[in-house]
Backbone as CSV, one residue per row, in Angstrom:
resi,resn,N_x,N_y,N_z,CA_x,CA_y,CA_z,C_x,C_y,C_z
1,MET,-132.130,-20.695,-16.133,-131.041,-19.680,-16.375,-129.673,-20.649,-16.185
2,ALA,-128.919,-20.656,-17.470,-127.743,-21.090,-17.044,-126.619,-20.585,-16.609
3,ALA,-125.799,-21.029,-15.921,-124.970,-20.607,-14.903,-123.717,-19.441,-15.574
4,LEU,-123.345,-19.564,-16.689,-122.815,-18.511,-17.420,-123.320,-17.377,-18.249
5,THR,-124.876,-17.331,-18.353,-125.798,-16.304,-19.047,-125.169,-15.078,-18.570
6,GLY,-124.913,-14.165,-20.083,-124.620,-13.205,-19.804,-123.074,-12.766,-20.029
7,LEU,-122.553,-13.841,-20.095,-120.766,-13.654,-20.183,-120.350,-13.724,-21.686
8,LYS,-119.819,-13.060,-22.439,-119.195,-13.037,-23.537,-117.967,-13.597,-23.790
9,VAL,-117.444,-14.896,-24.379,-116.073,-14.748,-24.816,-115.888,-14.895,-26.202
10,LEU,-114.538,-14.584,-26.697,-113.970,-14.237,-27.965,-113.283,-15.518,-28.030
11,ASP,-113.728,-16.429,-28.633,-112.779,-17.892,-28.770,-111.632,-17.750,-30.108
12,LEU,-110.375,-17.335,-29.657,-109.365,-17.124,-30.876,-108.468,-18.674,-30.786
13,SER,-109.318,-19.634,-29.957,-107.874,-20.878,-30.066,-107.889,-21.796,-31.062
14,ARG,-107.357,-22.429,-31.299,-107.076,-23.530,-31.883,-106.689,-24.810,-31.466
15,TYR,-107.016,-25.969,-31.924,-107.037,-27.536,-31.565,-107.241,-27.741,-30.002
16,LEU,-107.680,-29.294,-29.766,-107.785,-29.725,-28.219,-108.015,-28.842,-27.222
17,SER,-107.224,-28.013,-26.505,-107.804,-27.901,-25.183,-108.583,-26.469,-25.118
18,GLY,-108.105,-25.307,-26.058,-109.127,-23.926,-26.297,-110.038,-24.511,-26.593
19,PRO,-110.453,-25.005,-27.834,-111.832,-25.312,-28.112,-112.917,-26.022,-27.341
20,THR,-112.213,-26.970,-26.671,-112.989,-27.851,-25.663,-113.244,-26.827,-24.276
21,LEU,-112.344,-26.119,-24.325,-112.659,-25.305,-22.628,-113.604,-24.167,-23.137
22,THR,-113.803,-23.828,-24.611,-114.678,-22.686,-25.034,-116.220,-23.415,-25.016
23,MET,-115.846,-24.818,-25.600,-117.500,-25.647,-25.756,-117.945,-25.792,-24.496
24,LEU,-117.065,-26.203,-23.310,-117.872,-25.991,-22.037,-118.070,-24.912,-21.602
25,LEU,-117.509,-23.701,-21.723,-118.432,-22.243,-21.429,-119.570,-21.807,-22.095
26,ALA,-119.692,-22.309,-23.357,-121.004,-22.314,-24.099,-121.842,-23.279,-23.636
27,ASP,-121.565,-24.519,-23.204,-122.599,-25.486,-22.584,-123.356,-25.028,-21.489
28,LEU,-122.561,-24.377,-20.824,-122.990,-23.517,-19.843,-123.437,-22.169,-19.497
29,GLY,-123.925,-21.753,-20.753,-124.591,-20.757,-21.189,-123.700,-19.289,-21.682
30,ALA,-122.414,-19.311,-21.658,-121.603,-18.147,-22.439,-121.967,-18.040,-23.756
31,ASP,-122.174,-16.723,-24.372,-122.461,-16.403,-25.390,-120.612,-16.503,-26.194
32,VAL,-120.329,-17.568,-26.797,-118.957,-17.834,-27.461,-118.876,-17.052,-28.771
33,ILE,-118.061,-16.443,-29.017,-117.939,-16.500,-30.346,-116.519,-17.000,-30.906
34,LYS,-116.443,-18.015,-31.883,-115.109,-18.628,-32.667,-114.723,-17.634,-33.664
35,VAL,-113.404,-17.125,-33.761,-112.698,-16.491,-34.391,-111.869,-17.374,-35.091
36,GLU,-112.176,-17.463,-36.677,-111.199,-18.037,-37.546,-110.636,-17.273,-38.409
37,ALA,-109.730,-17.569,-38.881,-108.467,-16.675,-39.681,-108.860,-17.422,-41.129
38,LEU,-109.114,-16.087,-42.112,-109.199,-16.770,-43.622,-107.715,-16.788,-44.005
39,PRO,-107.925,-17.749,-45.095,-108.729,-18.118,-45.857,-109.420,-19.264,-45.830
40,ALA,-108.399,-20.310,-44.971,-108.948,-21.785,-45.134,-109.678,-22.062,-43.176
41,GLY,-109.620,-20.761,-42.639,-110.419,-21.126,-41.040,-109.592,-22.180,-40.241
42,ASP,-110.189,-22.650,-39.460,-109.428,-23.461,-38.166,-109.181,-24.607,-38.637
43,PRO,-107.633,-24.770,-38.501,-107.057,-26.091,-38.856,-107.634,-27.167,-38.604
44,ALA,-108.513,-27.241,-37.409,-109.021,-28.631,-36.930,-110.385,-29.143,-38.110
45,ARG,-110.825,-27.772,-39.132,-111.778,-28.770,-40.026,-111.263,-29.682,-40.832
46,GLU,-109.811,-29.534,-40.814,-109.313,-30.747,-41.661,-108.853,-32.181,-40.956
47,SER,-109.237,-31.950,-39.742,-108.928,-33.309,-38.768,-110.083,-34.317,-38.789
48,GLY,-109.493,-35.399,-39.430,-110.512,-36.616,-38.965,-110.948,-37.485,-37.606
49,PRO,-111.946,-37.911,-37.495,-112.758,-38.387,-38.174,-113.651,-37.622,-39.044
50,PHE,-113.941,-37.982,-40.299,-115.433,-37.022,-40.815,-116.578,-37.853,-41.122
51,HIS,-117.521,-36.981,-41.127,-118.886,-37.329,-40.998,-119.404,-36.768,-42.440
52,GLY,-119.276,-37.363,-43.356,-119.318,-36.525,-44.928,-118.283,-35.728,-45.061
53,ASP,-118.212,-34.401,-45.489,-117.209,-33.481,-45.418,-117.075,-32.872,-44.250
54,GLU,-117.542,-33.252,-42.987,-117.364,-32.612,-42.225,-116.729,-33.231,-40.887
55,SER,-115.443,-32.339,-40.052,-114.868,-33.208,-39.104,-115.226,-33.172,-37.837
56,VAL,-115.818,-34.422,-37.356,-116.436,-34.673,-36.390,-115.983,-33.992,-35.374
57,TYR,-114.270,-33.714,-35.099,-114.016,-33.330,-33.720,-114.233,-31.670,-34.108
58,TYR,-114.346,-31.434,-35.279,-114.157,-29.622,-35.119,-115.639,-29.468,-34.723
59,MET,-117.108,-30.416,-35.446,-118.170,-29.738,-35.293,-118.424,-30.272,-33.682
60,ALA,-118.012,-31.157,-32.843,-118.077,-31.417,-31.225,-117.367,-30.463,-30.511
61,SER,-116.451,-29.995,-31.074,-115.820,-28.888,-29.978,-115.953,-27.656,-30.339
62,ASN,-116.687,-27.425,-31.317,-117.226,-25.691,-31.573,-118.978,-25.937,-31.535
63,ARG,-119.415,-26.692,-30.804,-120.772,-26.503,-30.564,-121.104,-25.685,-29.972
64,ASN,-122.640,-25.035,-29.862,-123.092,-24.037,-29.153,-122.387,-22.810,-29.294
65,LYS,-121.434,-22.654,-30.312,-120.712,-21.492,-30.409,-121.272,-20.590,-32.149
66,ARG,-121.246,-19.036,-31.909,-121.225,-18.486,-33.066,-119.964,-18.336,-33.855
67,SER,-120.162,-17.578,-34.995,-118.527,-17.972,-35.556,-118.259,-16.466,-36.651
68,LEU,-116.878,-16.126,-36.788,-116.956,-15.516,-37.577,-115.114,-15.599,-38.422
69,ALA,-115.157,-15.251,-39.126,-113.839,-15.472,-40.091,-113.551,-14.107,-40.375
70,VAL,-111.929,-13.941,-40.345,-111.587,-12.728,-40.420,-110.271,-12.815,-40.854
71,ASP,-109.603,-11.746,-41.771,-108.503,-12.228,-42.431,-107.380,-11.152,-41.495
72,LEU,-106.564,-11.992,-40.501,-105.796,-11.272,-39.229,-104.615,-10.883,-39.862
73,ARG,-103.991,-11.372,-41.069,-102.915,-11.178,-41.899,-102.945,-9.782,-42.523
74,SER,-103.958,-9.221,-43.136,-103.863,-8.347,-44.205,-104.116,-6.908,-43.557
75,PRO,-103.061,-6.123,-43.928,-103.048,-4.770,-43.057,-103.872,-3.684,-43.755
76,ARG,-104.916,-4.420,-44.847,-105.905,-3.405,-45.373,-107.150,-3.453,-44.474
77,ARG,-107.652,-2.037,-44.060,-108.992,-1.881,-43.313,-110.096,-1.971,-43.882
78,HIS,-110.924,-2.285,-43.699,-112.482,-1.836,-44.049,-112.591,-0.733,-43.681
79,ARG,-113.299,0.086,-44.357,-114.150,1.206,-44.088,-115.596,0.929,-43.995
80,PRO,-116.420,0.996,-43.004,-118.022,0.769,-43.826,-118.310,1.864,-44.467
81,GLY,-119.516,1.517,-45.602,-119.815,2.017,-46.519,-118.576,2.662,-47.520
82,ALA,-117.634,2.000,-47.446,-116.517,2.140,-48.643,-116.579,1.064,-49.587
């Protein structure tokens, strides 16, 4: 069993230190959920170098994480079943 198994972390960070820290927490067993803003997602997706169409930095610093994209600026709220 990993050291941080059972710990849930909501990752709202962007660039360098935040994604790197939450990557390390995920490597140690935490359940890390990366939240990205719509429409473009994390700006790190556009940072080189690239492997094909994917940012190597983004892929490396967000390994072992689950992800979710949310429009954080829209005042509209979704009602389940609506």
